TIROSE-658310 format. One record per atom (N, C-alpha, C, CB): x, y, z; residue in one letter. Coordinates in steps of 0.05 Angstrom, whole numbers, plus 5000, padded with zeros to 4 digits. Each point is the difference from the previous one (the first is absolute). Last residue first. Glycine has a CB too. Example, Ala and Ser with C-alpha at 12.3 -4.5 7.8 and 13.67 -1.06 7.14 Angstrom:
525749555142S;501650245001S;498550225014S;502449874957S;498248985042A;498250245000A;501850245000A;496249775025A;
# end
This chain:
766151436904E;497550165004E;499850305000E;499249635023E;506549454934I;500450275005I;496950065012I;504350134960I;502548965029V;497550125006V;499750285004V;499349605017V;508249664929I;499450205022I;497350084999I;504350165001I;498949124946D;502350035017D;499850245022D;502649814960D;489549495000P;501150264995P;502849995018P;494950244991P;497649094979N;502449955004N;501750264999N;499049554982N;491550234999E;501950174988E;502549985002E;497250225004E;495349275038K;499550044970K;502250124982K;495450075015K;505249855084N;499949744990N;499550014971N;498649835042N;500650985005I;503149924999I;499949684987I;501750335046I;489950064962Y;501150114978Y;503349915003Y;496050434996Y;498149265071E;498749944976E;502150094976E;495150055024E;506350245062T;501449714995T;498649914977T;501249855048T;495851024977L;502949994994L;501349714994L;500150425030L;491149714989L;500550114977L;502750004992L;496250245007L;501149495083L;499349844981L;500650064970L;497049905035L;505050715036Y;501349754998Y;499449824983Y;500550055037Y;498151004945D;499249815021D;501449714994D;495350275006D;504250874951L;501549745006L;499049845025L;504050224979L;490050394953R;501850015025R;501349725002R;497050365025R;500950064878G;498549895021G;501650005027G;497649724965G;504250244927W;498650195010W;498649905024W;499750194957W;509149464989I;497649935013I;498850225016I;501749555002I;506350134917Y;498650265015Y;497849895012Y;501350374970Y;508249184993T;497049985002T;499250165018T;499749594987T;508850314947S;499350165020S;496849955004S;504150344990S;505449164963R;496949995005R;499450215023R;499449474986R;509250584985K;499349804975K;496849985002K;504949675001K;500151255036F;499449715008F;499049854979F;498950135043F;503550804953E;502049905017E;499549695007E;500650485020E;493250174934R;502449974984R;502449895013R;498450364976R;492949845067S;499649784981S;502949924983S;494750184995S;504650645060I;500349735019I;500349754979I;496750205042I;500750694920Y;502949955008Y;500449735012Y;500650495008Y;490549744963P;501949994979P;503349965011P;496350314974P;496849725095K;500049764984K;502150044976K;495049905013K;502350785053L;502449855006L;500449804979L;499650075048L;492050454959A;502450154982A;502849865007A;497550495000A;495149115043W;499250014973W;502150144983W;495349995015W;504449915084F;501949814982F;499250074969F;500249575037F;494450835035F;502750114996F;502049874980F;499250135044F;492049524984S;499950194978S;502350114996S;495950085007S;505449075043D;497650175003D;500350214972D;499749965060D;504948964964R;500250274992R;497250145009R;503449874958R;503549255046F;497550065012F;499850304999F;500049585029F;506749714918I;499450215008I;496950085011I;503950054970I;504949235001L;497350015005L;499450265017L;499749494997L;508650144929A;498950175026A;496949965000A;503850394999A;506349124957N;497050025001N;499050155025N;499749564973N;509950374960L;498550015028L;497150034995L;503950215024L;502949814903T;500449765011T;497849965030T;505550034975T;495250564915K;500450045031K;499849705016K;497850524997K;500049674907T;502550025005T;501050035030T;499650174955T;490649765014E;501949794995E;503250025004E;496349914970E;494650555071C;502350124984C;501949764999C;499650525017C;489249635007V;502249824997V;502150184986V;497249554997V;493350565068I;502150094979I;502249854999I;498750425005I;490949385041T;502749984995T;501250144976T;499349605022T;491450465048H;501149984973H;503149965001H;496150304981H;494249965079T;502249825005T;501049924966T;497749795054T;495050804956K;501450095026K;502749805004K;495050165024K;501350144875E;499649845024E;501350055024E;499249724972E;501650684939G;499150125019G;499249835023G;499050324969G;504549264956V;501950215004V;498850185026V;501649994944V;495549155006H;500050075025H;501650245012H;499149565000H;501650064913A;497150044998A;499550055032A;498749674954A;509850145020P;499050284989P;497250045007P;503149994962P;504149335082N;497449964992N;498850304992N;499549555031N;509350424993E;499649704997E;497749934985E;502049935043E;503251034946N;497649905021N;499649704990N;497250495007N;512450044981K;497449904984K;498149865022K;502749914952K;507050765042P;498249825015P;497549944983P;501850185044P;508650074928I;497350154993I;498049775012I;501650314952I;509649915071C;497749844994C;497050164996C;502849645027C;506450904947G;499249815022G;497849804994G;501250365029G;500550624929G;501049795001G;499349795020G;503050264980G;493650675033E;501750004979E;501549685005E;500750624996E;489149965036F;502549805003F;501749924976F;497549835035F;496051005008I;501149904975I;502249815012I;499050444967I;491849985091P;502949924991P;500749914974P;500149905041P;493050894990Q;499549714993Q;502949924997Q;495250034974Q;498850845075P;502549874991P;499949704992P;502050345030P;490550444977S;500449735012S;502649914988S;494949885007S;498451095016V;502549864990V;500849725008V;501350434998V;488149965003E;502750105014E;502249854982E;498150065054E;490450314946V;502249854990V;502650075005V;497349904971V;491850095061I;502650155002I;501749784984I;499550275049I;491349534964N;501050144977N;502550124998N;496150064996N;499249555079Q;501249804984Q;500950114973Q;497249675025Q;498750615068L;502250174982L;500749844981L;501850255033L;493549595050K;498050014977K;501650174981K;495349965027K;508249725058A;499450244998A;498350084976A;504050055026A;499449104986L;498650045022L;499050285004L;502649645015L;502450154910G;497849825000G;498250105026G;503049604976G;506250665019A;498150194983A;497249884998A;503950164970A;502549335076L;499550265014L;497950194983L;505149975019L;498749224942D;497649915017D;499250285018D;501749445003D;502850804903G;500249775015G;498049965021G;504450034989G;496050574911G;500550025031G;499549715008G;498450535009G;504449484896N;498050105011N;500850005028N;496849874965N;511050194970M;498149805012M;497650185013M;504149625010M;505950464920H;497850095019H;497849785003H;500850494986H;510249594990T;497649934986T;498150145020T;501549534976T;509950344999I;498150135022I;497150024984I;504050315028I;504948994976N;498150174981N;498050115022N;500349704951N;510049955072F;497150025007F;499050164977F;500349985053F;509049834964Q;498649764992Q;497350015003Q;503449785010Q;503550955011N;499049974972N;499149744988N;502950364996N;500049815099E;497550214989E;499549944975E;501050385025E;503048755016R;500750284994R;497850214993R;504249794985R;495349215068L;500050134977L;500850285003L;496749704986L;507249525079L;498150244997L;499750094970L;501450155048L;501348864995S;500850234987S;498150234999S;502549714976S;501249195061P;498150235004P;501050244987P;498549825044P;502049134947S;501750244991S;498750245005S;501949764965S;498949095064I;498550245000I;501750244994I;497049805032I;506049304978H;498249964982H;498050244998H;500949525008H;507750295046N;500449974974N;497549974978N;504049815022N;495550355079P;501850204988P;500849934969P;501950095050P;490449655023F;500949904976F;501650204986F;496249724998F;501250495087F;499149725002F;500849864975F;496050115030F;505050864975N;501849885024N;499149675001N;500150505032N;495050004904K;502849944997K;501549895021K;499750314972K;491750065045I;500349734989I;502449924988I;495750044994I;503350875032K;499749825024K;499949684993K;497350415022K;503050234911K;502250015015K;500249805021K;500050464990K;492149684962L;502149814986L;502550045014L;497950034955L;495950545078I;498649725004I;502549844988I;494150104994I;507450784992E;500349925032E;499549745001E;498550405020E;499149934895Y;503149985006Y;500649935029Y;500850344963Y;490349815011Q;500849734990Q;502949975003Q;496349984967Q;499950865060A;498849785017A;501549784987A;495050205013A;506150524941V;501750045022V;499249725016V;500150595001V;494949544923N;502949894993N;501750015025N;499850164951N;491250105055A;500049705003A;503149964990A;494349874990A;503251035010G;500149875028G;500649735000G;496850305015G;502050114904Y;502550105010Y;500149905029Y;500150414969Y;492149414985H;502349864990H;502850075009H;497149934965H;494650325095N;499949964973N;502549854991N;497150404995N;497149455099W;502050184990W;500049964970W;502849975043W;488350085017H;502049844990H;502550144987H;496249694994H;494950645032T;501549905026T;502649874995T;495649935019T;499550844916D;499649725005D;501749975029D;499549824943D;500150975003T;497249965005T;500149715007T;497950374969T;510750035014K;498550185016K;497149935010K;502850314974K;505448985013F;498050144982F;498650205017F;499249604970F;510650055054Y;497449965005Y;498350194981Y;501249845048Y;507650334954V;500249685005V;497149895005V;504850035022V;501050884935Q;497349875014Q;500049775002Q;497650274987Q;511850155000H;497949914988H;497649995019H;503149764969H;505550525061K;500450024973K;497649984983K;504149835010K;496150105084K;501750254996K;500150054967K;503249905048K;493049264992K;498150254996K;501650264993K;496649795035K;508249434994A;499450014970A;497950214993A;501149494997A;501050325089E;502450134989E;499749984969E;503049895041E;490249785013I;500050235009I;502750114982I;497249905050I;501449224941L;498250104988L;500050335002L;497949545007L;508049895043P;501149984968P;497750164988P;502649494997P;495550395095Q;501850174996Q;501150034969Q;500949885048Q;491949474977R;499550335007R;502250164991R;497449915041R;501449074956L;500650164980L;499550325001L;499349564979L;502849515081D;498950245000D;500650164980D;499949965040D;500248924980L;501150214984L;498450305000L;501749584971L;499749365087V;498150204987V;501950214991V;495849905030V;505248994993N;501150224992N;497850224989N;504249694991N;
# end
């Protein structure tokens, strides 16, 4: 199953900037739309376990950040831009299984009140999705790296996931 996020992001762009101006990645407005579409798709497989929802406009704090990767390429790191941050009300509060390894390429986030396990092969775009996706799974194991058969079988045996996301 493949999910094309272009149309929902183009539609959301009419209300908010969904990518950072100085970065190639989506901001949390874009991540909010992306996670909703991803979780709607997953809900088709697990209808009683996944609850997709979009955060409302008043569920974001507006902060500022230094310029992103595009600013760095242009040697303009001192540029500051708006950075929406999600505010989650209620629900599970995910915890890093091993807080000492929070920045590691492979780590697991646990949300005890949920029932499904997810194995996620991610890239840098998934960083903004983690706070949303982690709230829907008991164990969300994030792997930074290309999906290959040996790695996939190793982690499937270790994590026993209900779903694999790439």
